[in-house]
C-alpha positions as CSV (number, residue, x, y, z in Angstrom):
1,M,9.7,5.3,-2.1
2,P,7.5,2.4,-0.9
3,T,6.9,-0.6,-3.0
4,A,3.7,-2.7,-3.4
5,L,2.4,-5.5,-5.8
6,I,-1.5,-5.5,-6.8
7,T,-2.6,-9.1,-8.5
8,G,-5.7,-8.6,-10.7
9,A,-4.0,-5.1,-11.9
10,S,-5.7,-5.5,-15.7
11,T,-8.7,-3.9,-15.0
12,G,-11.3,-2.7,-12.6
13,I,-10.0,-1.9,-8.7
14,G,-6.8,-3.5,-9.6
15,E,-6.3,-1.1,-12.0
16,A,-7.0,2.1,-10.7
17,T,-5.4,1.4,-7.6
18,T,-2.0,0.5,-9.2
19,L,-2.4,4.4,-11.0
20,R,-3.2,5.9,-7.8
21,L,-0.6,4.5,-5.9
22,A,2.3,5.0,-9.0
23,K,1.5,8.8,-9.2
24,A,1.6,8.9,-5.3
25,G,5.7,8.1,-5.5
26,W,4.8,4.1,-4.5
27,T,7.1,1.3,-7.1
28,V,4.0,-1.0,-8.0
29,L,4.5,-4.1,-9.5
30,A,1.2,-4.6,-11.4
31,G,0.0,-8.2,-11.6
32,V,-1.6,-9.1,-14.8
33,R,-1.9,-12.4,-17.1
34,G,-1.4,-10.3,-20.6
35,E,1.4,-8.2,-21.8
36,D,-1.0,-5.4,-23.5
37,A,-2.7,-4.9,-20.2
38,G,0.5,-4.3,-18.9
39,E,2.2,-2.2,-21.5
40,R,-1.3,-0.1,-21.1
41,L,-0.7,0.5,-17.2
42,A,3.0,1.3,-17.5
43,A,1.9,3.9,-20.1
44,Q,-0.4,5.4,-18.1
45,A,1.8,5.6,-15.0
46,P,4.9,7.9,-14.2
47,D,8.2,6.6,-15.5
48,G,9.1,3.8,-14.0
49,R,6.4,3.3,-11.2
50,V,4.6,0.7,-13.0
51,Q,6.5,-2.7,-13.5
52,P,4.0,-5.2,-15.0
53,L,4.3,-8.7,-13.7
54,T,2.9,-12.0,-15.6
55,L,0.7,-13.0,-12.6
56,D,-1.9,-16.0,-12.8
57,V,-2.5,-16.6,-8.8
58,T,-3.5,-20.2,-9.5
59,D,0.2,-20.4,-11.5
60,F,2.4,-21.4,-8.3
61,Q,5.5,-20.9,-10.9
62,Q,4.5,-17.6,-12.2
63,I,4.0,-16.6,-8.2
64,R,7.5,-17.9,-7.2
65,E,8.9,-15.1,-9.8
66,A,6.7,-12.4,-8.7
67,A,8.8,-13.1,-5.1
68,G,12.0,-12.9,-7.1
69,R,11.0,-9.9,-9.0
70,V,10.5,-8.6,-5.4
71,S,13.7,-9.8,-4.3
72,E,15.7,-8.3,-7.6
73,L,14.3,-4.9,-6.4
74,S,15.7,-4.7,-3.2
75,A,19.3,-6.2,-4.4
76,G,22.2,-4.2,-3.5
77,T,20.0,-2.3,-0.6
78,G,20.9,-4.8,2.4
79,E,17.3,-6.6,2.7
80,S,17.2,-10.5,3.0
81,S,17.4,-12.6,0.3
82,S,13.6,-12.6,0.3
83,G,13.5,-9.0,-0.3
84,R,11.7,-6.2,1.1
85,L,8.3,-5.3,0.3
86,D,5.8,-2.5,1.8
87,A,2.6,-4.0,0.7
88,L,0.4,-6.8,-1.0
89,V,-3.1,-5.7,-2.0
90,N,-4.8,-9.2,-2.8
91,N,-7.5,-8.2,-5.8
92,A,-7.5,-11.0,-8.6
93,G,-10.7,-12.2,-8.8
94,V,-13.9,-13.9,-10.5
95,G,-17.2,-14.6,-10.0
96,Y,-20.0,-16.9,-10.7
97,G,-23.6,-17.1,-9.8
98,G,-26.6,-18.8,-10.2
99,P,-28.6,-21.4,-8.4
100,L,-26.2,-23.5,-6.8
101,E,-27.8,-26.5,-8.0
102,L,-26.8,-25.8,-11.7
103,I,-23.4,-24.7,-10.5
104,H,-20.8,-26.5,-12.5
105,P,-18.3,-28.4,-10.3
106,D,-15.4,-27.0,-12.2
107,D,-16.8,-23.1,-11.9
108,L,-17.4,-23.7,-8.1
109,R,-14.0,-24.7,-7.9
110,K,-12.5,-22.1,-9.9
111,Q,-14.4,-19.7,-7.9
112,F,-12.3,-20.9,-4.9
113,D,-9.0,-21.7,-6.9
114,V,-8.5,-18.0,-7.6
115,N,-10.5,-15.8,-5.2
116,V,-9.8,-18.0,-2.1
117,L,-6.8,-20.3,-3.0
118,G,-4.8,-18.1,-4.9
119,Q,-4.6,-15.3,-2.7
120,I,-3.6,-17.5,-0.2
121,A,-0.2,-18.9,-2.2
122,V,0.5,-15.2,-3.3
123,T,0.3,-14.1,0.8
124,Q,2.4,-17.2,1.9
125,A,5.0,-16.6,-0.8
126,L,5.5,-12.9,-0.2
127,L,5.6,-13.1,3.7
128,P,9.2,-12.9,4.2
129,A,9.3,-9.7,2.0
130,L,6.5,-8.3,3.9
131,R,7.9,-9.1,7.1
132,A,11.1,-8.0,6.3
133,A,9.5,-4.5,5.6
134,H,6.6,-4.5,8.3
135,G,4.5,-4.6,5.4
136,R,0.5,-4.1,5.0
137,I,-1.4,-6.8,3.5
138,V,-4.8,-6.0,1.6
139,F,-7.2,-8.4,1.1
140,M,-10.2,-7.5,-1.4
141,S,-13.5,-9.0,0.3
142,S,-17.0,-7.8,-0.6
143,V,-20.2,-6.9,1.3
144,G,-21.0,-10.1,-0.1
145,G,-18.5,-11.4,2.7
146,R,-20.6,-10.5,4.9
147,V,-23.7,-10.7,3.9
148,A,-24.8,-13.9,1.5
149,M,-27.2,-12.8,-1.1
150,P,-29.4,-15.8,-3.6
151,F,-27.9,-17.0,-6.6
152,T,-24.2,-15.7,-5.7
153,A,-23.5,-18.5,-3.2
154,P,-19.9,-19.4,-5.1
155,Y,-18.9,-15.7,-5.1
156,G,-20.3,-15.4,-1.5
157,A,-18.7,-18.4,-0.5
158,S,-15.4,-17.4,-1.5
159,K,-15.7,-14.1,-0.3
160,H,-16.6,-15.3,3.2
161,A,-13.5,-17.3,3.2
162,I,-11.7,-14.4,2.5
163,E,-13.0,-12.9,5.6
164,A,-12.1,-15.7,7.8
165,I,-8.7,-15.6,6.3
166,G,-8.2,-11.8,6.7
167,D,-9.3,-12.2,10.3
168,A,-6.8,-15.2,11.3
169,L,-4.0,-13.6,9.7
170,R,-4.4,-9.9,11.3
171,V,-4.2,-11.8,14.7
172,E,-1.5,-14.2,13.5
173,L,1.1,-11.5,12.0
174,A,0.8,-9.2,14.5
175,S,4.0,-9.9,16.3
176,S,5.6,-9.6,12.8
177,N,4.5,-6.1,12.7
178,V,2.7,-6.8,9.5
179,Q,-0.8,-5.3,9.5
180,V,-3.8,-6.6,7.3
181,A,-7.5,-5.6,6.5
182,L,-10.0,-6.4,4.4
183,V,-11.8,-3.9,1.9
184,E,-15.5,-4.7,1.7
185,P,-17.2,-2.6,-1.0
186,G,-20.5,-3.2,-2.5
187,S,-21.4,-2.2,-5.7
188,V,-18.3,-1.2,-7.8
189,A,-18.6,0.1,-11.6
190,T,-15.9,-2.6,-12.8
191,P,-16.0,-5.1,-15.9
192,I,-16.8,-8.0,-13.8
193,W,-20.6,-7.5,-14.0
194,D,-19.9,-7.7,-17.6
195,K,-18.1,-10.5,-16.9
196,A,-20.7,-11.9,-14.6
197,R,-23.6,-11.3,-17.0
198,E,-21.7,-13.0,-19.4
199,S,-21.4,-16.3,-17.6
200,G,-25.0,-16.1,-17.1
201,E,-25.8,-16.1,-20.3
202,H,-24.2,-19.9,-20.5
203,L,-27.0,-20.9,-17.2
204,T,-29.3,-23.7,-18.7
205,V,-32.5,-24.3,-16.6
206,P,-33.7,-28.0,-17.4
207,P,-37.7,-28.1,-17.8
208,S,-37.6,-30.0,-15.0
209,L,-36.5,-26.9,-13.0
210,Q,-38.5,-24.1,-15.1
211,K,-40.8,-23.6,-12.6
212,A,-38.3,-23.5,-9.4
213,Y,-35.5,-21.5,-11.8
214,G,-37.3,-20.2,-14.7
215,N,-37.4,-16.9,-14.2
216,V,-33.8,-16.4,-12.2
217,P,-31.4,-15.3,-15.4
218,A,-33.6,-13.0,-16.7
219,A,-33.9,-11.7,-12.9
220,M,-30.1,-12.1,-12.9
221,D,-29.5,-9.9,-15.8
222,K,-31.0,-7.1,-14.7
223,V,-30.0,-6.9,-11.2
224,L,-26.2,-7.3,-12.5
225,A,-26.9,-4.4,-15.3
226,D,-28.8,-2.4,-12.7
227,T,-25.8,-3.0,-10.2
228,A,-23.0,-2.0,-12.7
229,K,-24.9,1.0,-13.3
230,R,-25.4,2.4,-9.3
231,G,-21.8,1.2,-8.6
232,V,-19.0,3.1,-6.9
233,P,-16.4,4.0,-9.1
234,A,-13.5,1.7,-8.9
235,E,-11.3,5.0,-8.0
236,Q,-13.2,5.1,-5.4
237,V,-11.9,2.0,-3.8
238,A,-8.9,2.6,-4.8
239,Q,-8.6,5.7,-2.7
240,T,-9.6,3.7,0.2
241,I,-6.7,1.2,-0.3
242,E,-4.5,4.1,-0.2
243,R,-5.9,5.4,3.0
244,A,-5.7,2.4,4.6
245,L,-1.9,1.5,3.2
246,T,-1.0,5.3,4.7
247,A,-2.5,5.3,8.0
248,R,-0.7,4.7,11.0
249,R,-2.8,1.8,11.7
250,M,-4.8,0.2,9.4
251,R,-8.5,-0.5,10.9
252,A,-9.3,-4.3,10.8
253,R,-12.6,-3.4,8.1
254,Y,-13.0,-0.8,5.7
255,V,-16.5,-0.5,3.9
256,V,-17.1,1.1,0.5
257,G,-20.2,2.6,-0.6
258,R,-23.6,3.2,0.4
259,D,-25.3,0.5,-0.4
260,A,-22.8,-2.0,1.2
261,R,-23.3,0.1,4.8
262,A,-27.0,-0.2,4.2
263,M,-27.0,-4.3,3.4
264,M,-25.1,-4.8,6.2
265,I,-27.4,-2.7,8.7
266,A,-30.4,-4.2,7.4
267,R,-29.2,-7.9,7.7
268,R,-28.0,-7.1,11.3
269,L,-31.6,-5.4,12.4
270,L,-34.2,-7.8,10.5
271,P,-34.7,-11.2,11.6
272,D,-33.2,-14.1,8.8
273,H,-36.7,-14.9,7.4
274,V,-37.7,-11.2,6.9
275,F,-34.7,-10.2,5.2
276,D,-34.9,-13.4,3.0
277,R,-38.6,-11.9,1.9
278,V,-36.7,-8.4,1.2
279,A,-33.8,-10.2,-0.7
280,K,-36.0,-11.9,-2.8
281,R,-38.4,-8.7,-3.6
282,A,-35.4,-6.9,-4.3
283,L,-34.3,-9.9,-7.1
284,G,-37.4,-10.0,-8.5
285,V,-38.2,-13.7,-7.7
């Protein structure tokens, strides 16, 4: 049976993908940050199909240990010392938003540490095992990686970076028969929106900038709440990931959700300043 490693498997898209693949017969190394989440995942899956793995993608020691677990799974099968891995789903991510002028440098740094540098580190560590299996890599991108919106610059910039990484790796790894795809959802009903709203509650607009940004926190809270309500189920994204991993040949990109398609069409057809006005109206700012 094939083996996959999924980062950020505790909730949302990662959890849904872990359970979907496990029920389809995959062995899944589920990267989680807490033992409780790992035990809960394992209990929901067929016996032995989900193996929880403590994995913070910003912790290089934990990444090395994850690569070691992949090697252990292949022990005795005649595979190379690096092991064999059929699929890597780079799903772990965080989201920060607000006026870029007010984003704390530490938050901006964490945004890229998790969403970009962490994905690269995990991929580098597991490439020998993926190469041995002629495996597949899925990067969880976003419509935000193709269409930048106001007050989501940190998150959107991290996803723009993932788009570049995915495009480059797709060509670089072609000679190794390792396929690479980007999955680009729009709104998805996952806990990331609740977490984003919590971080937004700490956004403080100084008196000197009230005229510029005073209505932004309330507008962002409404947008995030509406987004969470209309988002497609995480299972729909998991279904897309499974389709990518089992297709004869992966596509370069998979767009998920009507809103994602609509945003990409609007961005392609509308002049920049016209799109800007539409974005401001949608945000109510």
